[in-house]
All heavy atoms as a GROMACS GRO file, in nm:
protein
  455
    1MET      N    1   4.056  -1.538  -3.150
    1MET     CA    2   4.136  -1.429  -3.136
    1MET      C    3   4.094  -1.367  -3.002
    1MET      O    4   3.979  -1.345  -2.967
    1MET     CB    5   4.113  -1.336  -3.253
    1MET     CG    6   4.208  -1.208  -3.252
    1MET     SD    7   4.189  -1.091  -3.390
    1MET     CE    8   4.131  -1.196  -3.524
    2ALA      N    9   4.202  -1.309  -2.936
    2ALA     CA   10   4.181  -1.246  -2.799
    2ALA      C   11   4.107  -1.101  -2.824
    2ALA      O   12   4.147  -1.040  -2.922
    2ALA     CB   13   4.313  -1.230  -2.735
    3LYS      N   14   4.024  -1.071  -2.733
    3LYS     CA   15   3.969  -0.940  -2.741
    3LYS      C   16   4.035  -0.857  -2.648
    3LYS      O   17   4.062  -0.891  -2.534
    3LYS     CB   18   3.818  -0.944  -2.703
    3LYS     CG   19   3.748  -0.826  -2.702
    3LYS     CD   20   3.606  -0.823  -2.661
    3LYS     CE   21   3.551  -0.680  -2.670
    3LYS     NZ   22   3.404  -0.680  -2.647
    4PHE      N   23   4.093  -0.735  -2.689
    4PHE     CA   24   4.160  -0.640  -2.609
    4PHE      C   25   4.070  -0.529  -2.572
    4PHE      O   26   3.972  -0.494  -2.629
    4PHE     CB   27   4.276  -0.589  -2.703
    4PHE     CG   28   4.373  -0.698  -2.738
    4PHE    CD1   29   4.373  -0.749  -2.863
    4PHE    CD2   30   4.473  -0.741  -2.650
    4PHE    CE1   31   4.458  -0.853  -2.906
    4PHE    CE2   32   4.562  -0.834  -2.697
    4PHE     CZ   33   4.555  -0.885  -2.817
    5GLU      N   34   4.114  -0.490  -2.445
    5GLU     CA   35   4.043  -0.379  -2.382
    5GLU      C   36   4.142  -0.260  -2.338
    5GLU      O   37   4.252  -0.299  -2.314
    5GLU     CB   38   3.967  -0.433  -2.259
    5GLU     CG   39   3.859  -0.522  -2.285
    5GLU     CD   40   3.782  -0.568  -2.175
    5GLU    OE1   41   3.820  -0.523  -2.049
    5GLU    OE2   42   3.697  -0.658  -2.177
    6VAL      N   43   4.100  -0.150  -2.337
    6VAL     CA   44   4.176  -0.035  -2.294
    6VAL      C   45   4.239  -0.071  -2.153
    6VAL      O   46   4.163  -0.105  -2.069
    6VAL     CB   47   4.103   0.098  -2.286
    6VAL    CG1   48   4.182   0.210  -2.226
    6VAL    CG2   49   4.061   0.134  -2.421
    7GLY      N   50   4.365  -0.050  -2.141
    7GLY     CA   51   4.432  -0.077  -2.014
    7GLY      C   52   4.514  -0.207  -2.009
    7GLY      O   53   4.585  -0.226  -1.919
    8ASP      N   54   4.480  -0.298  -2.108
    8ASP     CA   55   4.548  -0.427  -2.107
    8ASP      C   56   4.701  -0.405  -2.135
    8ASP      O   57   4.746  -0.319  -2.212
    8ASP     CB   58   4.490  -0.508  -2.227
    8ASP     CG   59   4.366  -0.571  -2.189
    8ASP    OD1   60   4.311  -0.571  -2.077
    8ASP    OD2   61   4.306  -0.627  -2.286
    9LYS      N   62   4.784  -0.480  -2.069
    9LYS     CA   63   4.931  -0.485  -2.108
    9LYS      C   64   4.955  -0.588  -2.215
    9LYS      O   65   4.914  -0.698  -2.190
    9LYS     CB   66   5.009  -0.517  -1.972
    9LYS     CG   67   5.002  -0.409  -1.877
    9LYS     CD   68   5.084  -0.444  -1.752
    9LYS     CE   69   5.075  -0.336  -1.646
    9LYS     NZ   70   5.160  -0.372  -1.530
   10VAL      N   71   5.023  -0.542  -2.317
   10VAL     CA   72   5.049  -0.642  -2.422
   10VAL      C   73   5.187  -0.645  -2.466
   10VAL      O   74   5.267  -0.540  -2.442
   10VAL     CB   75   4.954  -0.595  -2.546
   10VAL    CG1   76   4.808  -0.604  -2.518
   10VAL    CG2   77   4.993  -0.454  -2.600
   11LYS      N   78   5.226  -0.743  -2.539
   11LYS     CA   79   5.364  -0.766  -2.598
   11LYS      C   80   5.337  -0.779  -2.750
   11LYS      O   81   5.236  -0.839  -2.785
   11LYS     CB   82   5.435  -0.883  -2.543
   11LYS     CG   83   5.480  -0.869  -2.403
   11LYS     CD   84   5.617  -0.804  -2.407
   11LYS     CE   85   5.677  -0.818  -2.264
   11LYS     NZ   86   5.794  -0.753  -2.247
   12PHE      N   87   5.440  -0.727  -2.821
   12PHE     CA   88   5.432  -0.754  -2.968
   12PHE      C   89   5.482  -0.891  -3.008
   12PHE      O   90   5.587  -0.939  -2.948
   12PHE     CB   91   5.516  -0.644  -3.042
   12PHE     CG   92   5.480  -0.501  -3.006
   12PHE    CD1   93   5.580  -0.415  -2.980
   12PHE    CD2   94   5.341  -0.459  -2.996
   12PHE    CE1   95   5.546  -0.279  -2.954
   12PHE    CE2   96   5.313  -0.333  -2.968
   12PHE     CZ   97   5.412  -0.245  -2.942
   13LEU      N   98   5.417  -0.950  -3.105
   13LEU     CA   99   5.462  -1.090  -3.146
   13LEU      C  100   5.580  -1.088  -3.244
   13LEU      O  101   5.662  -1.171  -3.233
   13LEU     CB  102   5.358  -1.164  -3.211
   13LEU     CG  103   5.230  -1.215  -3.110
   13LEU    CD1  104   5.129  -1.282  -3.186
   13LEU    CD2  105   5.294  -1.302  -3.006
   14ASN      N  106   5.583  -0.988  -3.327
   14ASN     CA  107   5.685  -0.990  -3.444
   14ASN      C  108   5.793  -0.882  -3.428
   14ASN      O  109   5.855  -0.865  -3.519
   14ASN     CB  110   5.603  -0.966  -3.577
   14ASN     CG  111   5.519  -1.077  -3.600
   14ASN    OD1  112   5.538  -1.202  -3.575
   14ASN    ND2  113   5.394  -1.053  -3.661
   15GLN      N  114   5.790  -0.823  -3.310
   15GLN     CA  115   5.905  -0.728  -3.283
   15GLN      C  116   5.917  -0.705  -3.143
   15GLN      O  117   5.831  -0.757  -3.053
   15GLN     CB  118   5.870  -0.585  -3.358
   15GLN     CG  119   5.737  -0.527  -3.308
   15GLN     CD  120   5.695  -0.402  -3.389
   15GLN    OE1  121   5.791  -0.328  -3.433
   15GLN    NE2  122   5.571  -0.374  -3.404
   16ILE      N  123   6.031  -0.644  -3.096
   16ILE     CA  124   6.055  -0.628  -2.954
   16ILE      C  125   5.970  -0.516  -2.900
   16ILE      O  126   5.956  -0.411  -2.959
   16ILE     CB  127   6.206  -0.597  -2.936
   16ILE    CG1  128   6.288  -0.718  -2.983
   16ILE    CG2  129   6.237  -0.564  -2.800
   16ILE    CD1  130   6.436  -0.688  -2.992
   17GLY      N  131   5.917  -0.538  -2.778
   17GLY     CA  132   5.840  -0.435  -2.714
   17GLY      C  133   5.704  -0.468  -2.682
   17GLY      O  134   5.667  -0.584  -2.696
   18GLY      N  135   5.642  -0.365  -2.628
   18GLY     CA  136   5.495  -0.386  -2.595
   18GLY      C  137   5.444  -0.251  -2.527
   18GLY      O  138   5.517  -0.157  -2.544
   19GLY      N  139   5.345  -0.254  -2.456
   19GLY     CA  140   5.288  -0.139  -2.387
   19GLY      C  141   5.134  -0.164  -2.332
   19GLY      O  142   5.104  -0.277  -2.314
   20ILE      N  143   5.074  -0.046  -2.327
   20ILE     CA  144   4.943  -0.048  -2.272
   20ILE      C  145   4.839  -0.016  -2.387
   20ILE      O  146   4.865   0.082  -2.459
   20ILE     CB  147   4.923   0.056  -2.166
   20ILE    CG1  148   5.026   0.038  -2.054
   20ILE    CG2  149   4.787   0.062  -2.101
   20ILE    CD1  150   5.015  -0.083  -1.970
   21VAL      N  151   4.728  -0.090  -2.392
   21VAL     CA  152   4.625  -0.060  -2.490
   21VAL      C  153   4.562   0.078  -2.450
   21VAL      O  154   4.505   0.093  -2.337
   21VAL     CB  155   4.530  -0.171  -2.504
   21VAL    CG1  156   4.409  -0.140  -2.589
   21VAL    CG2  157   4.599  -0.302  -2.544
   22THR      N  158   4.542   0.169  -2.555
   22THR     CA  159   4.484   0.289  -2.514
   22THR      C  160   4.368   0.313  -2.598
   22THR      O  161   4.274   0.397  -2.563
   22THR     CB  162   4.576   0.413  -2.562
   22THR    OG1  163   4.623   0.398  -2.703
   22THR    CG2  164   4.714   0.411  -2.469
   23LYS      N  165   4.338   0.240  -2.710
   23LYS     CA  166   4.218   0.253  -2.793
   23LYS      C  167   4.193   0.123  -2.868
   23LYS      O  168   4.297   0.061  -2.913
   23LYS     CB  169   4.236   0.370  -2.887
   23LYS     CG  170   4.114   0.401  -2.976
   23LYS     CD  171   4.137   0.517  -3.060
   23LYS     CE  172   4.034   0.541  -3.162
   23LYS     NZ  173   4.058   0.664  -3.242
   24VAL      N  174   4.080   0.078  -2.884
   24VAL     CA  175   4.046  -0.032  -2.978
   24VAL      C  176   3.943   0.010  -3.077
   24VAL      O  177   3.840   0.058  -3.044
   24VAL     CB  178   3.993  -0.153  -2.883
   24VAL    CG1  179   3.959  -0.276  -2.970
   24VAL    CG2  180   4.091  -0.194  -2.772
   25THR      N  181   3.972  -0.022  -3.207
   25THR     CA  182   3.886  -0.001  -3.315
   25THR      C  183   3.859  -0.143  -3.376
   25THR      O  184   3.925  -0.245  -3.343
   25THR     CB  185   3.941   0.093  -3.416
   25THR    OG1  186   4.057   0.026  -3.486
   25THR    CG2  187   3.977   0.219  -3.357
   26PRO      N  188   3.764  -0.149  -3.476
   26PRO     CA  189   3.735  -0.287  -3.540
   26PRO      C  190   3.867  -0.339  -3.602
   26PRO      O  191   3.877  -0.465  -3.618
   26PRO     CB  192   3.631  -0.253  -3.640
   26PRO     CG  193   3.563  -0.138  -3.580
   26PRO     CD  194   3.665  -0.049  -3.517
   27ASP      N  195   3.957  -0.258  -3.658
   27ASP     CA  196   4.066  -0.302  -3.728
   27ASP      C  197   4.202  -0.302  -3.654
   27ASP      O  198   4.302  -0.372  -3.692
   27ASP     CB  199   4.089  -0.224  -3.868
   27ASP     CG  200   3.964  -0.245  -3.954
   27ASP    OD1  201   3.906  -0.364  -3.959
   27ASP    OD2  202   3.923  -0.149  -4.015
   28PHE      N  203   4.216  -0.207  -3.562
   28PHE     CA  204   4.344  -0.186  -3.496
   28PHE      C  205   4.323  -0.174  -3.341
   28PHE      O  206   4.217  -0.131  -3.290
   28PHE     CB  207   4.407  -0.054  -3.542
   28PHE     CG  208   4.455  -0.056  -3.684
   28PHE    CD1  209   4.376   0.000  -3.782
   28PHE    CD2  210   4.567  -0.128  -3.720
   28PHE    CE1  211   4.415   0.003  -3.920
   28PHE    CE2  212   4.610  -0.130  -3.860
   28PHE     CZ  213   4.528  -0.064  -3.953
   29VAL      N  214   4.435  -0.208  -3.267
   29VAL     CA  215   4.452  -0.190  -3.124
   29VAL      C  216   4.568  -0.085  -3.118
   29VAL      O  217   4.679  -0.115  -3.162
   29VAL     CB  218   4.490  -0.324  -3.053
   29VAL    CG1  219   4.511  -0.299  -2.917
   29VAL    CG2  220   4.381  -0.424  -3.085
   30PHE      N  221   4.536   0.024  -3.050
   30PHE     CA  222   4.648   0.129  -3.036
   30PHE      C  223   4.721   0.097  -2.901
   30PHE      O  224   4.661   0.081  -2.796
   30PHE     CB  225   4.584   0.264  -3.029
   30PHE     CG  226   4.527   0.302  -3.171
   30PHE    CD1  227   4.411   0.259  -3.217
   30PHE    CD2  228   4.609   0.388  -3.254
   30PHE    CE1  229   4.368   0.292  -3.344
   30PHE    CE2  230   4.562   0.423  -3.374
   30PHE     CZ  231   4.442   0.384  -3.426
   31VAL      N  232   4.852   0.088  -2.919
   31VAL     CA  233   4.932   0.053  -2.802
   31VAL      C  234   5.032   0.163  -2.773
   31VAL      O  235   5.110   0.207  -2.861
   31VAL     CB  236   5.015  -0.077  -2.828
   31VAL    CG1  237   5.101  -0.112  -2.709
   31VAL    CG2  238   4.914  -0.198  -2.854
   32GLN      N  239   5.028   0.221  -2.644
   32GLN     CA  240   5.125   0.320  -2.607
   32GLN      C  241   5.246   0.250  -2.548
   32GLN      O  242   5.250   0.180  -2.449
   32GLN     CB  243   5.067   0.407  -2.509
   32GLN     CG  244   5.155   0.534  -2.475
   32GLN     CD  245   5.075   0.623  -2.377
   32GLN    OE1  246   5.060   0.598  -2.258
   32GLN    NE2  247   5.031   0.737  -2.425
   33ASP      N  248   5.366   0.283  -2.616
   33ASP     CA  249   5.488   0.221  -2.569
   33ASP      C  250   5.551   0.299  -2.456
   33ASP      O  251   5.493   0.396  -2.405
   33ASP     CB  252   5.588   0.202  -2.678
   33ASP     CG  253   5.628   0.332  -2.746
   33ASP    OD1  254   5.599   0.447  -2.689
   33ASP    OD2  255   5.689   0.324  -2.850
   34ASP      N  256   5.668   0.265  -2.404
   34ASP     CA  257   5.721   0.336  -2.285
   34ASP      C  258   5.770   0.474  -2.316
   34ASP      O  259   5.804   0.548  -2.232
   34ASP     CB  260   5.830   0.259  -2.220
   34ASP     CG  261   5.946   0.220  -2.323
   34ASP    OD1  262   5.929   0.259  -2.441
   34ASP    OD2  263   6.044   0.161  -2.280
   35THR      N  264   5.776   0.519  -2.444
   35THR     CA  265   5.807   0.658  -2.485
   35THR      C  266   5.686   0.744  -2.481
   35THR      O  267   5.701   0.862  -2.524
   35THR     CB  268   5.888   0.659  -2.618
   35THR    OG1  269   5.802   0.610  -2.720
   35THR    CG2  270   6.015   0.578  -2.608
   36GLY      N  271   5.569   0.683  -2.478
   36GLY     CA  272   5.437   0.756  -2.485
   36GLY      C  273   5.379   0.765  -2.630
   36GLY      O  274   5.291   0.841  -2.651
   37PHE      N  275   5.438   0.702  -2.719
   37PHE     CA  276   5.399   0.693  -2.860
   37PHE      C  277   5.289   0.593  -2.882
   37PHE      O  278   5.303   0.481  -2.840
   37PHE     CB  279   5.513   0.672  -2.953
   37PHE     CG  280   5.477   0.682  -3.097
   37PHE    CD1  281   5.449   0.801  -3.159
   37PHE    CD2  282   5.476   0.561  -3.167
   37PHE    CE1  283   5.416   0.806  -3.297
   37PHE    CE2  284   5.447   0.565  -3.306
   37PHE     CZ  285   5.411   0.680  -3.369
   38ASP      N  286   5.174   0.634  -2.934
   38ASP     CA  287   5.063   0.535  -2.972
   38ASP      C  288   5.097   0.471  -3.108
   38ASP      O  289   5.107   0.539  -3.206
   38ASP     CB  290   4.926   0.603  -2.969
   38ASP     CG  291   4.870   0.613  -2.835
   38ASP    OD1  292   4.928   0.553  -2.733
   38ASP    OD2  293   4.760   0.670  -2.829
   39MET      N  294   5.095   0.335  -3.117
   39MET     CA  295   5.113   0.270  -3.227
   39MET      C  296   4.993   0.194  -3.269
   39MET      O  297   4.951   0.102  -3.182
   39MET     CB  298   5.236   0.177  -3.228
   39MET     CG  299   5.358   0.254  -3.192
   39MET     SD  300   5.521   0.156  -3.203
   39MET     CE  301   5.472  -0.005  -3.123
   40PRO      N  302   4.938   0.197  -3.388
   40PRO     CA  303   4.833   0.099  -3.436
   40PRO      C  304   4.879  -0.029  -3.471
   40PRO      O  305   4.974  -0.037  -3.549
   40PRO     CB  306   4.769   0.186  -3.557
   40PRO     CG  307   4.878   0.266  -3.610
   40PRO     CD  308   4.966   0.297  -3.492
   41MET      N  309   4.828  -0.128  -3.410
   41MET     CA  310   4.875  -0.272  -3.433
   41MET      C  311   4.746  -0.353  -3.474
   41MET      O  312   4.636  -0.335  -3.420
   41MET     CB  313   4.941  -0.315  -3.309
   41MET     CG  314   5.058  -0.246  -3.258
   41MET     SD  315   5.202  -0.256  -3.363
   41MET     CE  316   5.247  -0.428  -3.353
   42ALA      N  317   4.775  -0.451  -3.554
   42ALA     CA  318   4.670  -0.544  -3.589
   42ALA      C  319   4.656  -0.642  -3.469
   42ALA      O  320   4.758  -0.668  -3.397
   42ALA     CB  321   4.700  -0.632  -3.715
   43PRO      N  322   4.532  -0.678  -3.424
   43PRO     CA  323   4.516  -0.759  -3.309
   43PRO      C  324   4.585  -0.891  -3.310
   43PRO      O  325   4.632  -0.939  -3.209
   43PRO     CB  326   4.354  -0.785  -3.308
   43PRO     CG  327   4.297  -0.679  -3.383
   43PRO     CD  328   4.407  -0.637  -3.493
   44ASN      N  329   4.608  -0.951  -3.428
   44ASN     CA  330   4.681  -1.076  -3.437
   44ASN      C  331   4.833  -1.064  -3.420
   44ASN      O  332   4.904  -1.157  -3.425
   44ASN     CB  333   4.650  -1.149  -3.574
   44ASN     CG  334   4.689  -1.070  -3.697
   44ASN    OD1  335   4.732  -0.953  -3.689
   44ASN    ND2  336   4.686  -1.131  -3.802
   45GLU      N  337   4.884  -0.943  -3.409
   45GLU     CA  338   5.029  -0.914  -3.382
   45GLU      C  339   5.052  -0.892  -3.244
   45GLU      O  340   5.163  -0.846  -3.193
   45GLU     CB  341   5.071  -0.794  -3.464
   45GLU     CG  342   5.066  -0.822  -3.613
   45GLU     CD  343   5.109  -0.702  -3.685
   45GLU    OE1  344   5.138  -0.600  -3.640
   45GLU    OE2  345   5.112  -0.709  -3.819
   46LEU      N  346   4.954  -0.910  -3.137
   46LEU     CA  347   4.964  -0.882  -3.009
   46LEU      C  348   4.931  -1.000  -2.916
   46LEU      O  349   4.841  -1.090  -2.962
   46LEU     CB  350   4.865  -0.763  -2.961
   46LEU     CG  351   4.895  -0.624  -3.030
   46LEU    CD1  352   4.788  -0.543  -2.998
   46LEU    CD2  353   5.031  -0.566  -2.995
   47ILE      N  354   4.986  -1.003  -2.796
   47ILE     CA  355   4.948  -1.103  -2.707
   47ILE      C  356   4.934  -1.027  -2.572
   47ILE      O  357   5.018  -0.953  -2.531
   47ILE     CB  358   5.039  -1.210  -2.695
   47ILE    CG1  359   4.994  -1.327  -2.600
   47ILE    CG2  360   5.184  -1.176  -2.650
   47ILE    CD1  361   5.054  -1.451  -2.602
   48ARG      N  362   4.824  -1.049  -2.497
   48ARG     CA  363   4.803  -0.993  -2.373
   48ARG      C  364   4.900  -1.056  -2.270
   48ARG      O  365   4.924  -1.177  -2.262
   48ARG     CB  366   4.656  -1.022  -2.326
   48ARG     CG  367   4.606  -0.925  -2.230
   48ARG     CD  368   4.459  -0.945  -2.198
   48ARG     NE  369   4.399  -1.036  -2.272
   48ARG     CZ  370   4.274  -1.044  -2.314
   48ARG    NH1  371   4.189  -0.943  -2.284
   48ARG    NH2  372   4.225  -1.143  -2.391
   49MET      N  373   4.956  -0.977  -2.181
   49MET     CA  374   5.052  -1.024  -2.087
   49MET      C  375   4.992  -1.129  -1.993
   49MET      O  376   5.052  -1.228  -1.959
   49MET     CB  377   5.096  -0.905  -2.005
   49MET     CG  378   5.182  -0.812  -2.070
   49MET     SD  379   5.342  -0.879  -2.116
   49MET     CE  380   5.433  -0.863  -1.969
   50ALA      N  381   4.868  -1.120  -1.947
   50ALA     CA  382   4.807  -1.208  -1.862
   50ALA      C  383   4.800  -1.355  -1.932
   50ALA      O  384   4.799  -1.457  -1.872
   50ALA     CB  385   4.666  -1.167  -1.812
   51ASP      N  386   4.776  -1.346  -2.068
   51ASP     CA  387   4.768  -1.477  -2.138
   51ASP      C  388   4.896  -1.554  -2.128
   51ASP      O  389   4.904  -1.677  -2.127
   51ASP     CB  390   4.738  -1.450  -2.284
   51ASP     CG  391   4.591  -1.393  -2.311
   51ASP    OD1  392   4.508  -1.405  -2.217
   51ASP    OD2  393   4.557  -1.341  -2.414
   52MET      N  394   5.010  -1.473  -2.129
   52MET     CA  395   5.142  -1.549  -2.119
   52MET      C  396   5.174  -1.601  -1.977
   52MET      O  397   5.213  -1.709  -1.965
   52MET     CB  398   5.251  -1.442  -2.163
   52MET     CG  399   5.245  -1.413  -2.308
   52MET     SD  400   5.372  -1.291  -2.367
   52MET     CE  401   5.481  -1.259  -2.228
   53SER      N  402   5.140  -1.511  -1.880
   53SER     CA  403   5.171  -1.559  -1.743
   53SER      C  404   5.073  -1.670  -1.697
   53SER      O  405   5.106  -1.743  -1.604
   53SER     CB  406   5.180  -1.448  -1.652
   53SER     OG  407   5.047  -1.384  -1.647
   54GLY      N  408   4.957  -1.682  -1.745
   54GLY     CA  409   4.857  -1.776  -1.696
   54GLY      C  410   4.866  -1.912  -1.764
   54GLY      O  411   4.811  -2.011  -1.714
   55ALA      N  412   4.960  -1.918  -1.870
   55ALA     CA  413   4.970  -2.054  -1.930
   55ALA      C  414   5.050  -2.151  -1.846
   55ALA      O  415   5.152  -2.123  -1.787
   55ALA     CB  416   5.044  -2.038  -2.066
   56GLN      N  417   5.001  -2.269  -1.833
   56GLN     CA  418   5.076  -2.378  -1.759
   56GLN      C  419   5.067  -2.503  -1.843
   56GLN      O  420   4.971  -2.529  -1.918
   56GLN     CB  421   4.989  -2.398  -1.626
   56GLN     CG  422   5.002  -2.292  -1.534
   56GLN     CD  423   4.937  -2.322  -1.395
   56GLN    OE1  424   4.896  -2.439  -1.383
   56GLN    NE2  425   4.933  -2.229  -1.320
   57ILE      N  426   5.174  -2.579  -1.835
   57ILE     CA  427   5.191  -2.700  -1.911
   57ILE      C  428   5.163  -2.816  -1.814
   57ILE      O  429   5.230  -2.820  -1.699
   57ILE     CB  430   5.328  -2.713  -1.976
   57ILE    CG1  431   5.350  -2.602  -2.069
   57ILE    CG2  432   5.348  -2.845  -2.040
   57ILE    CD1  433   5.490  -2.591  -2.132
   58LYS      N  434   5.073  -2.898  -1.849
   58LYS     CA  435   5.039  -3.024  -1.762
   58LYS      C  436   5.121  -3.143  -1.822
   58LYS      O  437   5.115  -3.160  -1.946
   58LYS     CB  438   4.895  -3.051  -1.756
   58LYS     CG  439   4.828  -2.949  -1.678
   58LYS     CD  440   4.679  -2.994  -1.656
   58LYS     CE  441   4.608  -2.888  -1.574
   58LYS     NZ  442   4.469  -2.931  -1.553
   59ILE      N  443   5.187  -3.216  -1.738
   59ILE     CA  444   5.258  -3.339  -1.789
   59ILE      C  445   5.186  -3.451  -1.728
   59ILE      O  446   5.165  -3.464  -1.602
   59ILE     CB  447   5.401  -3.331  -1.727
   59ILE    CG1  448   5.477  -3.204  -1.799
   59ILE    CG2  449   5.472  -3.462  -1.774
   59ILE    CD1  450   5.618  -3.191  -1.745
   60ALA      N  451   5.136  -3.538  -1.812
   60ALA     CA  452   5.058  -3.647  -1.767
   60ALA      C  453   5.143  -3.764  -1.734
   60ALA      O  454   5.249  -3.788  -1.772
   60ALA     CB  455   4.969  -3.699  -1.875
   0.00000   0.00000   0.00000
């Protein structure tokens, strides 16, 4: 499971949207969306933006 840090840009896996991580607790990652609202999310419901852009497929 990815470890999230304050300031990470994330996307939601099971719904539209994403935001910036503002707080991390043992059970939740708090994500501030573009309206300024902090939403508590389970870490397994998030993907870090860098993880998505850094993925490459190698064809042998």
